[in-house]
N, CA, C, O and CB atoms as a CASP TS submission, in Angstrom:
PFRMAT TS
TARGET T0000
AUTHOR 0000-0000-0000
METHOD Language model
MODEL 1
PARENT N/A
ATOM      1  N   THR     1       0.697  -1.193  -0.168  1.00  0.00           N
ATOM      2  CA  THR     1      -0.131  -0.178  -0.073  1.00  0.00           C
ATOM      3  C   THR     1       0.956   1.425  -0.191  1.00  0.00           C
ATOM      4  O   THR     1       2.061   1.416   0.353  1.00  0.00           O
ATOM      5  CB  THR     1      -1.031  -0.472   1.463  1.00  0.00           C
ATOM      6  N   LYS     2       0.730   2.000  -0.534  1.00  0.00           N
ATOM      7  CA  LYS     2       1.195   3.698  -1.124  1.00  0.00           C
ATOM      8  C   LYS     2       0.793   4.337   0.465  1.00  0.00           C
ATOM      9  O   LYS     2      -0.345   4.379   0.933  1.00  0.00           O
ATOM     10  CB  LYS     2      -0.115   4.610  -2.889  1.00  0.00           C
ATOM     11  N   LEU     3       2.107   4.830   1.161  1.00  0.00           N
ATOM     12  CA  LEU     3       1.414   5.888   1.955  1.00  0.00           C
ATOM     13  C   LEU     3       1.042   6.878   1.525  1.00  0.00           C
ATOM     14  O   LEU     3       1.612   7.291   0.515  1.00  0.00           O
ATOM     15  CB  LEU     3       1.944   6.299   2.810  1.00  0.00           C
ATOM     16  N   LYS     4      -0.108   7.699   2.134  1.00  0.00           N
ATOM     17  CA  LYS     4      -0.187   8.783   1.590  1.00  0.00           C
ATOM     18  C   LYS     4       0.521  10.157   2.080  1.00  0.00           C
ATOM     19  O   LYS     4       0.680  10.492   3.254  1.00  0.00           O
ATOM     20  CB  LYS     4      -1.359   8.858   1.525  1.00  0.00           C
ATOM     21  N   PRO     5       0.834  10.738   1.151  1.00  0.00           N
ATOM     22  CA  PRO     5       1.509  11.904   1.882  1.00  0.00           C
ATOM     23  C   PRO     5       0.913  13.000   2.902  1.00  0.00           C
ATOM     24  O   PRO     5      -0.242  13.366   3.119  1.00  0.00           O
ATOM     25  CB  PRO     5       1.988  12.628   0.909  1.00  0.00           C
ATOM     26  N   LYS     6       2.022  13.338   3.384  1.00  0.00           N
ATOM     27  CA  LYS     6       2.390  14.146   4.425  1.00  0.00           C
ATOM     28  C   LYS     6       1.071  15.635   3.906  1.00  0.00           C
ATOM     29  O   LYS     6       0.783  15.908   2.741  1.00  0.00           O
ATOM     30  CB  LYS     6       4.460  14.489   4.357  1.00  0.00           C
ATOM     31  N   ARG     7       0.713  16.088   4.705  1.00  0.00           N
ATOM     32  CA  ARG     7       0.335  17.300   4.198  1.00  0.00           C
ATOM     33  C   ARG     7       0.347  18.486   5.411  1.00  0.00           C
ATOM     34  O   ARG     7      -0.141  18.278   6.522  1.00  0.00           O
ATOM     35  CB  ARG     7      -1.093  17.083   3.523  1.00  0.00           C
ATOM     36  N   VAL     8       0.913  19.617   5.060  1.00  0.00           N
ATOM     37  CA  VAL     8       0.619  20.961   5.889  1.00  0.00           C
ATOM     38  C   VAL     8      -0.256  21.565   5.469  1.00  0.00           C
ATOM     39  O   VAL     8      -0.961  21.211   4.525  1.00  0.00           O
ATOM     40  CB  VAL     8       1.546  21.891   6.006  1.00  0.00           C
ATOM     41  N   LYS     9      -0.388  22.873   6.279  1.00  0.00           N
ATOM     42  CA  LYS     9      -1.063  24.002   5.782  1.00  0.00           C
ATOM     43  C   LYS     9      -0.150  24.849   6.208  1.00  0.00           C
ATOM     44  O   LYS     9       0.436  24.572   7.255  1.00  0.00           O
ATOM     45  CB  LYS     9      -2.466  24.283   6.202  1.00  0.00           C
ATOM     46  N   ALA    10       0.192  26.131   5.459  1.00  0.00           N
ATOM     47  CA  ALA    10       0.785  27.088   5.989  1.00  0.00           C
ATOM     48  C   ALA    10       0.208  28.000   6.757  1.00  0.00           C
ATOM     49  O   ALA    10      -0.921  28.424   6.510  1.00  0.00           O
ATOM     50  CB  ALA    10       1.287  27.582   5.238  1.00  0.00           C
ATOM     51  N   LEU    11       1.010  28.450   7.896  1.00  0.00           N
ATOM     52  CA  LEU    11       0.261  29.821   8.952  1.00  0.00           C
ATOM     53  C   LEU    11       0.624  30.846   8.730  1.00  0.00           C
ATOM     54  O   LEU    11      -0.019  31.772   9.225  1.00  0.00           O
ATOM     55  CB  LEU    11       0.446  29.919  10.411  1.00  0.00           C
ATOM     56  N   TYR    12       1.497  31.075   8.114  1.00  0.00           N
ATOM     57  CA  TYR    12       2.204  32.352   7.640  1.00  0.00           C
ATOM     58  C   TYR    12       2.338  32.354   6.376  1.00  0.00           C
ATOM     59  O   TYR    12       2.296  31.229   5.878  1.00  0.00           O
ATOM     60  CB  TYR    12       3.473  32.593   8.152  1.00  0.00           C
ATOM     61  N   ASN    13       2.555  33.627   5.321  1.00  0.00           N
ATOM     62  CA  ASN    13       3.149  33.724   4.399  1.00  0.00           C
ATOM     63  C   ASN    13       4.721  33.776   4.199  1.00  0.00           C
ATOM     64  O   ASN    13       5.144  34.726   4.859  1.00  0.00           O
ATOM     65  CB  ASN    13       2.619  34.527   4.055  1.00  0.00           C
ATOM     66  N   CYS    14       5.708  33.145   3.567  1.00  0.00           N
ATOM     67  CA  CYS    14       6.823  33.070   3.429  1.00  0.00           C
ATOM     68  C   CYS    14       7.647  32.825   2.227  1.00  0.00           C
ATOM     69  O   CYS    14       7.514  32.002   1.322  1.00  0.00           O
ATOM     70  CB  CYS    14       6.978  32.445   4.124  1.00  0.00           C
ATOM     71  N   VAL    15       8.561  33.773   2.448  1.00  0.00           N
ATOM     72  CA  VAL    15       9.671  34.391   1.323  1.00  0.00           C
ATOM     73  C   VAL    15      10.838  33.976   1.133  1.00  0.00           C
ATOM     74  O   VAL    15      11.830  34.347   1.760  1.00  0.00           O
ATOM     75  CB  VAL    15      10.012  35.609   1.476  1.00  0.00           C
ATOM     76  N   ALA    16      10.791  32.890  -0.060  1.00  0.00           N
ATOM     77  CA  ALA    16      12.160  32.326   0.128  1.00  0.00           C
ATOM     78  C   ALA    16      13.739  33.087   0.083  1.00  0.00           C
ATOM     79  O   ALA    16      13.878  33.944  -0.790  1.00  0.00           O
ATOM     80  CB  ALA    16      12.152  31.387  -0.867  1.00  0.00           C
ATOM     81  N   ASP    17      14.717  32.852   0.833  1.00  0.00           N
ATOM     82  CA  ASP    17      16.030  33.651   0.794  1.00  0.00           C
ATOM     83  C   ASP    17      16.875  32.960   0.344  1.00  0.00           C
ATOM     84  O   ASP    17      18.079  33.150   0.515  1.00  0.00           O
ATOM     85  CB  ASP    17      16.544  34.153   1.938  1.00  0.00           C
ATOM     86  N   ASN    18      16.175  31.683  -0.567  1.00  0.00           N
ATOM     87  CA  ASN    18      17.585  31.433  -1.572  1.00  0.00           C
ATOM     88  C   ASN    18      16.738  30.242  -2.623  1.00  0.00           C
ATOM     89  O   ASN    18      15.676  29.731  -2.269  1.00  0.00           O
ATOM     90  CB  ASN    18      19.389  30.575  -0.472  1.00  0.00           C
ATOM     91  N   PRO    19      17.340  29.956  -3.801  1.00  0.00           N
ATOM     92  CA  PRO    19      16.549  29.569  -4.992  1.00  0.00           C
ATOM     93  C   PRO    19      15.964  27.947  -4.778  1.00  0.00           C
ATOM     94  O   PRO    19      15.518  27.281  -5.713  1.00  0.00           O
ATOM     95  CB  PRO    19      17.589  29.721  -6.399  1.00  0.00           C
ATOM     96  N   ASP    20      16.045  27.546  -3.607  1.00  0.00           N
ATOM     97  CA  ASP    20      16.175  25.658  -3.284  1.00  0.00           C
ATOM     98  C   ASP    20      14.796  26.211  -2.255  1.00  0.00           C
ATOM     99  O   ASP    20      14.160  25.267  -1.788  1.00  0.00           O
ATOM    100  CB  ASP    20      18.231  24.624  -2.182  1.00  0.00           C
ATOM    101  N   GLU    21      14.457  27.139  -1.996  1.00  0.00           N
ATOM    102  CA  GLU    21      13.123  27.406  -0.689  1.00  0.00           C
ATOM    103  C   GLU    21      12.023  27.876  -1.623  1.00  0.00           C
ATOM    104  O   GLU    21      11.921  28.440  -2.713  1.00  0.00           O
ATOM    105  CB  GLU    21      13.463  28.867   0.753  1.00  0.00           C
ATOM    106  N   LEU    22      11.075  27.258  -0.457  1.00  0.00           N
ATOM    107  CA  LEU    22       9.636  27.558  -1.131  1.00  0.00           C
ATOM    108  C   LEU    22       9.112  28.673  -0.481  1.00  0.00           C
ATOM    109  O   LEU    22       9.056  29.012   0.702  1.00  0.00           O
ATOM    110  CB  LEU    22       8.550  26.374  -1.021  1.00  0.00           C
ATOM    111  N   THR    23       8.710  29.207  -1.624  1.00  0.00           N
ATOM    112  CA  THR    23       7.683  30.722  -1.615  1.00  0.00           C
ATOM    113  C   THR    23       6.408  29.989  -1.282  1.00  0.00           C
ATOM    114  O   THR    23       6.157  28.916  -1.830  1.00  0.00           O
ATOM    115  CB  THR    23       7.493  31.787  -3.354  1.00  0.00           C
ATOM    116  N   PHE    24       5.340  30.709  -0.124  1.00  0.00           N
ATOM    117  CA  PHE    24       3.999  30.267  -0.248  1.00  0.00           C
ATOM    118  C   PHE    24       3.158  31.485   0.649  1.00  0.00           C
ATOM    119  O   PHE    24       3.452  32.588   1.110  1.00  0.00           O
ATOM    120  CB  PHE    24       3.835  28.596   0.366  1.00  0.00           C
ATOM    121  N   SER    25       2.412  30.949   0.626  1.00  0.00           N
ATOM    122  CA  SER    25       0.806  32.066   1.108  1.00  0.00           C
ATOM    123  C   SER    25       0.277  31.247   2.315  1.00  0.00           C
ATOM    124  O   SER    25       0.213  30.019   2.248  1.00  0.00           O
ATOM    125  CB  SER    25      -0.835  32.161  -0.382  1.00  0.00           C
ATOM    126  N   GLU    26      -0.149  32.024   3.562  1.00  0.00           N
ATOM    127  CA  GLU    26      -0.875  31.699   4.549  1.00  0.00           C
ATOM    128  C   GLU    26      -2.386  30.834   4.134  1.00  0.00           C
ATOM    129  O   GLU    26      -3.208  31.200   3.294  1.00  0.00           O
ATOM    130  CB  GLU    26      -1.045  33.027   5.254  1.00  0.00           C
ATOM    131  N   GLY    27      -2.441  29.753   4.890  1.00  0.00           N
ATOM    132  CA  GLY    27      -3.481  28.908   3.669  1.00  0.00           C
ATOM    133  C   GLY    27      -3.143  27.920   2.701  1.00  0.00           C
ATOM    134  O   GLY    27      -3.923  27.060   2.290  1.00  0.00           O
ATOM    135  N   ASP    28      -1.302  28.148   2.151  1.00  0.00           N
ATOM    136  CA  ASP    28      -1.198  26.895   1.092  1.00  0.00           C
ATOM    137  C   ASP    28      -1.763  25.547   1.996  1.00  0.00           C
ATOM    138  O   ASP    28      -2.057  25.436   3.186  1.00  0.00           O
ATOM    139  CB  ASP    28       0.657  26.619   0.496  1.00  0.00           C
ATOM    140  N   VAL    29      -1.767  25.004   1.354  1.00  0.00           N
ATOM    141  CA  VAL    29      -1.459  23.109   1.554  1.00  0.00           C
ATOM    142  C   VAL    29      -0.009  22.570   0.707  1.00  0.00           C
ATOM    143  O   VAL    29       0.057  22.652  -0.520  1.00  0.00           O
ATOM    144  CB  VAL    29      -3.066  22.004   0.621  1.00  0.00           C
ATOM    145  N   ILE    30       0.871  22.138   1.361  1.00  0.00           N
ATOM    146  CA  ILE    30       2.105  22.028   0.774  1.00  0.00           C
ATOM    147  C   ILE    30       2.024  20.321   0.931  1.00  0.00           C
ATOM    148  O   ILE    30       1.174  20.028   1.772  1.00  0.00           O
ATOM    149  CB  ILE    30       3.444  22.973   1.589  1.00  0.00           C
ATOM    150  N   ILE    31       2.471  19.525   0.534  1.00  0.00           N
ATOM    151  CA  ILE    31       3.003  18.361   0.420  1.00  0.00           C
ATOM    152  C   ILE    31       4.268  17.759   0.954  1.00  0.00           C
ATOM    153  O   ILE    31       5.250  17.831   0.215  1.00  0.00           O
ATOM    154  CB  ILE    31       3.023  18.274  -0.605  1.00  0.00           C
ATOM    155  N   VAL    32       4.384  17.250   1.976  1.00  0.00           N
ATOM    156  CA  VAL    32       6.143  16.601   2.392  1.00  0.00           C
ATOM    157  C   VAL    32       6.539  15.719   1.411  1.00  0.00           C
ATOM    158  O   VAL    32       5.971  14.730   0.947  1.00  0.00           O
ATOM    159  CB  VAL    32       6.344  15.607   3.914  1.00  0.00           C
ATOM    160  N   ASP    33       7.987  16.415   1.079  1.00  0.00           N
ATOM    161  CA  ASP    33       8.647  15.445   0.010  1.00  0.00           C
ATOM    162  C   ASP    33       9.734  14.477   1.199  1.00  0.00           C
ATOM    163  O   ASP    33      10.267  13.392   0.964  1.00  0.00           O
ATOM    164  CB  ASP    33       9.709  16.552  -1.483  1.00  0.00           C
ATOM    165  N   GLY    34       9.802  15.150   2.254  1.00  0.00           N
ATOM    166  CA  GLY    34      11.078  14.658   2.665  1.00  0.00           C
ATOM    167  C   GLY    34      11.266  15.696   3.967  1.00  0.00           C
ATOM    168  O   GLY    34      10.556  16.669   4.224  1.00  0.00           O
ATOM    169  N   GLU    35      12.454  15.199   4.730  1.00  0.00           N
ATOM    170  CA  GLU    35      12.750  16.263   5.717  1.00  0.00           C
ATOM    171  C   GLU    35      14.494  16.455   5.688  1.00  0.00           C
ATOM    172  O   GLU    35      15.347  15.570   5.625  1.00  0.00           O
ATOM    173  CB  GLU    35      12.104  15.757   7.341  1.00  0.00           C
ATOM    174  N   GLU    36      14.646  17.743   5.748  1.00  0.00           N
ATOM    175  CA  GLU    36      16.155  18.086   5.346  1.00  0.00           C
ATOM    176  C   GLU    36      16.889  18.300   7.100  1.00  0.00           C
ATOM    177  O   GLU    36      18.094  18.393   7.331  1.00  0.00           O
ATOM    178  CB  GLU    36      16.215  19.878   4.128  1.00  0.00           C
ATOM    179  N   ASP    37      15.902  18.333   8.021  1.00  0.00           N
ATOM    180  CA  ASP    37      16.467  18.305   9.468  1.00  0.00           C
ATOM    181  C   ASP    37      15.017  18.823   9.931  1.00  0.00           C
ATOM    182  O   ASP    37      13.985  19.110   9.324  1.00  0.00           O
ATOM    183  CB  ASP    37      18.017  19.385   9.893  1.00  0.00           C
ATOM    184  N   GLN    38      15.420  18.812  11.328  1.00  0.00           N
ATOM    185  CA  GLN    38      14.507  19.047  12.331  1.00  0.00           C
ATOM    186  C   GLN    38      13.816  20.182  12.092  1.00  0.00           C
ATOM    187  O   GLN    38      12.658  20.162  12.507  1.00  0.00           O
ATOM    188  CB  GLN    38      15.057  19.098  13.539  1.00  0.00           C
ATOM    189  N   GLU    39      14.203  21.242  11.506  1.00  0.00           N
ATOM    190  CA  GLU    39      13.541  22.800  11.441  1.00  0.00           C
ATOM    191  C   GLU    39      12.886  22.978  10.097  1.00  0.00           C
ATOM    192  O   GLU    39      11.958  23.760   9.890  1.00  0.00           O
ATOM    193  CB  GLU    39      14.734  24.084  11.605  1.00  0.00           C
ATOM    194  N   TRP    40      13.619  21.939   8.910  1.00  0.00           N
ATOM    195  CA  TRP    40      13.291  22.543   7.589  1.00  0.00           C
ATOM    196  C   TRP    40      13.135  21.000   6.751  1.00  0.00           C
ATOM    197  O   TRP    40      13.920  20.058   6.635  1.00  0.00           O
ATOM    198  CB  TRP    40      14.671  23.761   6.942  1.00  0.00           C
ATOM    199  N   TRP    41      11.668  21.248   6.215  1.00  0.00           N
ATOM    200  CA  TRP    41      11.390  20.295   5.543  1.00  0.00           C
ATOM    201  C   TRP    41      11.370  20.358   4.101  1.00  0.00           C
ATOM    202  O   TRP    41      11.756  21.433   3.641  1.00  0.00           O
ATOM    203  CB  TRP    41      10.417  19.945   5.962  1.00  0.00           C
ATOM    204  N   ILE    42      10.930  19.258   3.076  1.00  0.00           N
ATOM    205  CA  ILE    42      11.055  19.871   1.710  1.00  0.00           C
ATOM    206  C   ILE    42       9.611  19.231   1.245  1.00  0.00           C
ATOM    207  O   ILE    42       9.256  18.094   1.557  1.00  0.00           O
ATOM    208  CB  ILE    42      12.581  19.382   0.718  1.00  0.00           C
ATOM    209  N   GLY    43       9.013  19.938   0.630  1.00  0.00           N
ATOM    210  CA  GLY    43       7.930  19.579  -0.026  1.00  0.00           C
ATOM    211  C   GLY    43       7.300  20.635  -1.619  1.00  0.00           C
ATOM    212  O   GLY    43       7.754  21.701  -2.034  1.00  0.00           O
ATOM    213  N   HIS    44       6.730  20.222  -1.890  1.00  0.00           N
ATOM    214  CA  HIS    44       6.013  21.174  -2.873  1.00  0.00           C
ATOM    215  C   HIS    44       4.010  21.825  -3.086  1.00  0.00           C
ATOM    216  O   HIS    44       3.087  21.145  -2.636  1.00  0.00           O
ATOM    217  CB  HIS    44       6.433  20.304  -4.155  1.00  0.00           C
ATOM    218  N   ILE    45       3.877  22.580  -3.497  1.00  0.00           N
ATOM    219  CA  ILE    45       2.882  22.999  -3.560  1.00  0.00           C
ATOM    220  C   ILE    45       1.840  22.223  -3.659  1.00  0.00           C
ATOM    221  O   ILE    45       2.030  21.543  -4.667  1.00  0.00           O
ATOM    222  CB  ILE    45       2.933  23.677  -4.247  1.00  0.00           C
ATOM    223  N   ASP    46       0.426  21.822  -2.978  1.00  0.00           N
ATOM    224  CA  ASP    46      -0.353  20.733  -3.235  1.00  0.00           C
ATOM    225  C   ASP    46      -0.981  21.682  -4.798  1.00  0.00           C
ATOM    226  O   ASP    46      -1.368  22.849  -4.852  1.00  0.00           O
ATOM    227  CB  ASP    46      -1.589  20.217  -1.707  1.00  0.00           C
ATOM    228  N   GLY    47      -0.880  20.639  -5.931  1.00  0.00           N
ATOM    229  CA  GLY    47      -1.445  20.936  -7.133  1.00  0.00           C
ATOM    230  C   GLY    47      -0.515  21.495  -7.989  1.00  0.00           C
ATOM    231  O   GLY    47      -0.839  21.769  -9.144  1.00  0.00           O
ATOM    232  N   ASP    48       0.996  21.770  -7.421  1.00  0.00           N
ATOM    233  CA  ASP    48       1.479  22.863  -8.478  1.00  0.00           C
ATOM    234  C   ASP    48       2.748  21.752  -7.724  1.00  0.00           C
ATOM    235  O   ASP    48       3.078  21.726  -6.538  1.00  0.00           O
ATOM    236  CB  ASP    48       1.271  25.077  -8.365  1.00  0.00           C
ATOM    237  N   PRO    49       3.176  21.065  -8.643  1.00  0.00           N
ATOM    238  CA  PRO    49       4.637  20.165  -8.096  1.00  0.00           C
ATOM    239  C   PRO    49       5.764  20.789  -8.812  1.00  0.00           C
ATOM    240  O   PRO    49       6.898  20.417  -8.509  1.00  0.00           O
ATOM    241  CB  PRO    49       4.680  18.347  -8.521  1.00  0.00           C
ATOM    242  N   SER    50       5.563  21.923  -9.958  1.00  0.00           N
ATOM    243  CA  SER    50       6.529  23.208 -10.190  1.00  0.00           C
ATOM    244  C   SER    50       7.527  23.906  -9.033  1.00  0.00           C
ATOM    245  O   SER    50       8.747  24.071  -9.015  1.00  0.00           O
ATOM    246  CB  SER    50       5.578  24.348 -10.593  1.00  0.00           C
ATOM    247  N   ARG    51       6.107  24.354  -7.748  1.00  0.00           N
ATOM    248  CA  ARG    51       6.315  24.834  -6.524  1.00  0.00           C
ATOM    249  C   ARG    51       7.098  23.895  -5.854  1.00  0.00           C
ATOM    250  O   ARG    51       6.555  22.847  -5.502  1.00  0.00           O
ATOM    251  CB  ARG    51       5.153  25.138  -5.858  1.00  0.00           C
ATOM    252  N   LYS    52       8.446  24.110  -5.581  1.00  0.00           N
ATOM    253  CA  LYS    52       8.713  22.820  -4.457  1.00  0.00           C
ATOM    254  C   LYS    52       9.882  23.615  -4.018  1.00  0.00           C
ATOM    255  O   LYS    52      10.421  24.580  -4.559  1.00  0.00           O
ATOM    256  CB  LYS    52       9.084  20.960  -5.058  1.00  0.00           C
ATOM    257  N   GLY    53      10.209  22.862  -2.681  1.00  0.00           N
ATOM    258  CA  GLY    53      11.718  23.211  -2.098  1.00  0.00           C
ATOM    259  C   GLY    53      11.810  23.172  -0.651  1.00  0.00           C
ATOM    260  O   GLY    53      11.135  22.346  -0.037  1.00  0.00           O
ATOM    261  N   ALA    54      12.536  23.936  -0.076  1.00  0.00           N
ATOM    262  CA  ALA    54      12.712  23.616   1.716  1.00  0.00           C
ATOM    263  C   ALA    54      11.813  24.502   2.314  1.00  0.00           C
ATOM    264  O   ALA    54      11.670  25.582   1.741  1.00  0.00           O
ATOM    265  CB  ALA    54      14.335  23.955   2.487  1.00  0.00           C
ATOM    266  N   PHE    55      11.263  24.323   3.191  1.00  0.00           N
ATOM    267  CA  PHE    55      10.165  25.255   3.694  1.00  0.00           C
ATOM    268  C   PHE    55      10.452  24.816   5.368  1.00  0.00           C
ATOM    269  O   PHE    55      10.569  23.661   5.777  1.00  0.00           O
ATOM    270  CB  PHE    55       8.350  24.866   2.950  1.00  0.00           C
ATOM    271  N   PRO    56      10.550  26.470   6.454  1.00  0.00           N
ATOM    272  CA  PRO    56      10.204  25.717   7.722  1.00  0.00           C
ATOM    273  C   PRO    56       9.318  25.115   8.413  1.00  0.00           C
ATOM    274  O   PRO    56       8.314  25.816   8.542  1.00  0.00           O
ATOM    275  CB  PRO    56      10.344  26.130   8.337  1.00  0.00           C
ATOM    276  N   VAL    57       9.244  24.041   8.956  1.00  0.00           N
ATOM    277  CA  VAL    57       8.669  23.465   9.810  1.00  0.00           C
ATOM    278  C   VAL    57       7.791  24.493  10.788  1.00  0.00           C
ATOM    279  O   VAL    57       6.585  24.291  10.652  1.00  0.00           O
ATOM    280  CB  VAL    57       9.656  22.690  10.406  1.00  0.00           C
ATOM    281  N   SER    58       8.041  25.316  11.531  1.00  0.00           N
ATOM    282  CA  SER    58       7.426  26.662  11.849  1.00  0.00           C
ATOM    283  C   SER    58       6.845  27.035  11.291  1.00  0.00           C
ATOM    284  O   SER    58       6.302  27.884  11.999  1.00  0.00           O
ATOM    285  CB  SER    58       7.899  27.532  12.008  1.00  0.00           C
ATOM    286  N   PHE    59       6.501  27.079  10.527  1.00  0.00           N
ATOM    287  CA  PHE    59       5.729  28.076   9.573  1.00  0.00           C
ATOM    288  C   PHE    59       4.156  27.221   9.242  1.00  0.00           C
ATOM    289  O   PHE    59       3.173  27.896   8.936  1.00  0.00           O
ATOM    290  CB  PHE    59       6.809  28.379   7.911  1.00  0.00           C
ATOM    291  N   VAL    60       4.076  25.857   9.334  1.00  0.00           N
ATOM    292  CA  VAL    60       3.095  25.109   9.024  1.00  0.00           C
ATOM    293  C   VAL    60       2.598  24.388  10.143  1.00  0.00           C
ATOM    294  O   VAL    60       3.201  24.511  11.209  1.00  0.00           O
ATOM    295  CB  VAL    60       3.424  24.345   8.047  1.00  0.00           C
ATOM    296  N   HIS    61       1.357  23.480  10.061  1.00  0.00           N
ATOM    297  CA  HIS    61       1.062  22.863  10.606  1.00  0.00           C
ATOM    298  C   HIS    61       0.502  21.628  10.248  1.00  0.00           C
ATOM    299  O   HIS    61       0.643  21.321   9.064  1.00  0.00           O
ATOM    300  CB  HIS    61       0.676  23.420  11.099  1.00  0.00           C
ATOM    301  N   PHE    62      -0.070  20.877  10.940  1.00  0.00           N
ATOM    302  CA  PHE    62      -0.452  19.245  10.219  1.00  0.00           C
ATOM    303  C   PHE    62      -1.866  19.176   9.645  1.00  0.00           C
ATOM    304  O   PHE    62      -2.548  19.800  10.458  1.00  0.00           O
ATOM    305  CB  PHE    62      -0.422  17.889  11.449  1.00  0.00           C
ATOM    306  N   ILE    63      -2.424  18.867   8.950  1.00  0.00           N
ATOM    307  CA  ILE    63      -3.662  18.464   8.408  1.00  0.00           C
ATOM    308  C   ILE    63      -3.816  17.085   9.023  1.00  0.00           C
ATOM    309  O   ILE    63      -3.045  16.128   8.960  1.00  0.00           O
ATOM    310  CB  ILE    63      -3.703  18.489   6.810  1.00  0.00           C
ATOM    311  N   ALA    64      -5.036  17.208   9.657  1.00  0.00           N
ATOM    312  CA  ALA    64      -5.525  16.033  10.293  1.00  0.00           C
ATOM    313  C   ALA    64      -6.367  15.363   9.122  1.00  0.00           C
ATOM    314  O   ALA    64      -7.307  16.074   8.769  1.00  0.00           O
ATOM    315  CB  ALA    64      -6.397  16.375  11.674  1.00  0.00           C
ATOM    316  N   ASP    65      -6.240  14.073   8.390  1.00  0.00           N
ATOM    317  CA  ASP    65      -6.815  13.348   7.707  1.00  0.00           C
ATOM    318  C   ASP    65      -8.076  12.464   8.048  1.00  0.00           C
ATOM    319  O   ASP    65      -8.571  11.735   7.188  1.00  0.00           O
ATOM    320  CB  ASP    65      -5.963  12.797   7.371  1.00  0.00           C
TER
END
């Protein structure tokens, strides 16, 4: 069985400082693709896989499925 992707929702706007980071707006849903470390995860915007990058975990909260 394939694991359902971990989904998080943005609590705040986030503007990337670096090209490998994800810019997103409050309310955006992000699919988590991996974890860089405890503070930064890798993901992409739900419905827009071209928008991907690292994002701060403190800017999001988990969506209970």
